[in-house]
C-alpha positions as CSV (number, residue, x, y, z in Angstrom):
1,X,13.9,-19.2,-3.1
2,X,15.6,-16.9,-5.7
3,X,19.0,-15.3,-5.0
4,X,17.3,-11.8,-5.2
5,X,14.8,-12.8,-2.5
6,X,17.6,-14.1,-0.3
7,X,19.5,-10.9,-0.8
8,X,16.4,-8.8,0.0
9,X,15.8,-10.7,3.2
10,X,19.4,-10.4,4.3
11,X,19.3,-6.6,3.6
12,X,16.1,-6.3,5.6
13,X,17.5,-8.0,8.6
14,X,20.7,-6.1,8.7
15,X,19.1,-2.7,8.4
16,X,16.2,-3.0,10.8
17,X,18.2,-3.9,14.0
18,X,18.9,-7.1,16.0
19,X,15.6,-7.2,17.8
20,X,13.5,-6.9,14.6
21,X,15.8,-9.3,12.7
22,X,15.3,-12.0,15.3
23,X,11.5,-11.5,15.3
24,X,11.4,-11.7,11.5
25,X,13.6,-14.8,11.5
26,X,11.3,-16.6,14.0
27,X,8.3,-15.7,11.8
28,X,9.9,-16.7,8.5
29,X,11.2,-20.0,9.8
30,X,8.3,-21.3,11.8
31,X,8.9,-24.9,10.6
32,X,7.2,-24.4,7.3
33,X,3.7,-24.3,8.8
34,X,1.3,-21.6,9.9
35,X,1.9,-21.0,13.5
36,X,-0.5,-19.3,16.0
37,X,1.1,-16.1,17.3
38,X,0.2,-17.1,20.9
39,X,2.3,-20.3,20.5
40,X,5.4,-18.3,19.7
41,X,4.8,-15.8,22.5
42,X,4.6,-12.9,20.0
43,X,1.6,-11.3,21.8
44,X,3.1,-10.4,25.2
45,X,2.7,-7.6,27.9
46,X,6.4,-7.2,28.6
47,X,9.9,-8.2,27.4
48,X,11.8,-11.3,28.4
49,X,15.0,-10.6,30.3
50,X,16.9,-11.5,27.2
51,X,14.9,-9.0,25.1
52,X,15.4,-6.3,27.7
53,X,19.1,-6.8,27.7
54,X,19.3,-6.7,23.9
55,X,17.2,-3.6,23.8
56,X,19.4,-1.9,26.4
57,X,22.4,-2.6,24.3
58,X,21.0,-0.9,21.2
59,X,23.0,2.0,19.7
60,X,22.5,5.5,21.1
61,X,20.6,6.7,18.1
62,X,16.9,7.5,17.4
63,X,14.7,4.4,17.3
64,X,11.1,4.0,16.1
65,X,9.1,1.5,18.1
66,X,6.4,-0.2,16.1
67,X,3.7,-1.2,18.5
68,X,1.3,-3.9,17.4
69,X,-1.6,-3.8,19.8
70,X,-4.3,-6.4,20.7
71,X,-7.1,-5.1,22.9
72,X,-8.7,-7.1,25.7
73,X,-12.1,-8.7,25.4
74,X,-12.6,-8.4,21.7
75,X,-11.8,-4.7,21.6
76,X,-13.6,-3.7,24.9
77,X,-10.2,-2.7,26.3
78,X,-9.7,0.0,23.7
79,X,-11.2,2.6,26.1
80,X,-8.7,2.0,28.8
81,X,-5.9,1.9,26.3
82,X,-7.1,5.1,24.8
83,X,-6.9,6.8,28.2
84,X,-3.3,5.4,28.6
85,X,-2.5,6.9,25.1
86,X,-3.7,10.3,26.1
87,X,-1.8,10.2,29.4
88,X,1.5,8.9,27.9
89,X,1.5,11.6,25.2
90,X,2.7,14.3,27.7
91,X,5.4,12.0,29.0
92,X,6.6,11.2,25.5
93,X,6.9,15.0,24.7
94,X,8.8,15.6,27.9
95,X,11.4,12.9,27.0
96,X,11.8,14.1,23.4
97,X,9.8,11.3,21.9
98,X,6.9,11.7,19.4
99,X,4.0,9.6,18.1
100,X,4.5,9.5,14.3
101,X,1.7,7.2,13.3
102,X,-1.4,5.5,14.8
103,X,-4.1,3.6,13.0
104,X,-6.7,0.9,13.4
105,X,-6.0,-2.5,11.8
106,X,-8.8,-3.8,9.6
107,X,-7.3,-7.1,8.3
108,X,-4.1,-9.0,7.8
109,X,-3.0,-9.3,4.2
110,X,0.0,-11.7,4.8
111,X,0.5,-13.8,7.9
112,X,-1.7,-15.1,10.6
113,X,-1.7,-12.6,13.5
114,X,-4.5,-10.2,13.9
115,X,-3.9,-6.8,15.6
116,X,-6.4,-4.1,16.6
117,X,-4.1,-1.0,16.3
118,X,-0.6,0.0,15.3
119,X,1.2,2.9,16.8
120,X,4.7,4.1,15.9
121,X,6.7,6.2,18.4
122,X,10.1,7.8,17.6
123,X,12.4,7.9,20.7
124,X,15.7,9.8,20.9
125,X,17.3,6.4,21.8
126,X,16.4,3.1,23.5
127,X,17.6,4.5,26.9
128,X,14.8,7.1,26.8
129,X,12.1,4.4,26.5
130,X,13.7,2.4,29.3
131,X,13.9,5.4,31.6
132,X,10.3,6.4,30.8
133,X,9.0,2.9,31.6
134,X,10.8,2.9,35.0
135,X,9.7,6.3,36.0
136,X,7.1,6.9,38.8
137,X,5.1,9.1,36.4
138,X,4.8,6.3,33.9
139,X,4.0,3.7,36.5
140,X,1.2,5.9,37.7
141,X,-0.6,5.6,34.3
142,X,0.4,2.1,33.2
143,X,-2.6,0.4,34.8
144,X,-4.8,1.5,31.9
145,X,-2.3,0.0,29.5
146,X,-2.5,-3.3,31.4
147,X,-6.2,-3.4,31.7
148,X,-6.8,-2.4,28.0
149,X,-4.4,-4.8,26.3
150,X,-4.5,-8.5,25.9
151,X,-1.0,-8.2,24.6
152,X,1.3,-6.5,22.1
153,X,4.5,-6.8,20.1
154,X,7.0,-4.0,20.0
155,X,9.6,-3.9,17.2
156,X,12.6,-1.6,17.4
157,X,13.4,-0.2,14.0
158,X,16.3,2.1,13.0
159,X,15.7,4.5,10.2
160,X,18.1,4.0,7.3
């Protein structure tokens, strides 16, 4: 690997936050082989205790959550997740968050994981997302998220 590539990778990992850096590191150093995302636990429905603790310790600055989504039953869960998306929109507005991008995935150009949709949400800080997820209001709508998704990956990204 060239020195410029090494420098680019180091810059990427230092500017995108600890959670994203660890995810990228795991993906880049998968033992030199193509690894199924399921084997690495990339496609999950919630954070591990370690991930939750690291997320809670993030700086008190705006964070963009990149949501890579995989729908249940070959896409049949998209309807349930769509209802969740409509319901969560009002909650996001109320906590000062905003959906900044959403789109359907057609193919993967590099790598081996296939996703159905990507959504990017900007939160005022990590604490806002955690408070939202623990609220009664969010808990009341989360069943459609659970029934619609097979799993997802959330990456915390800080704008530079």
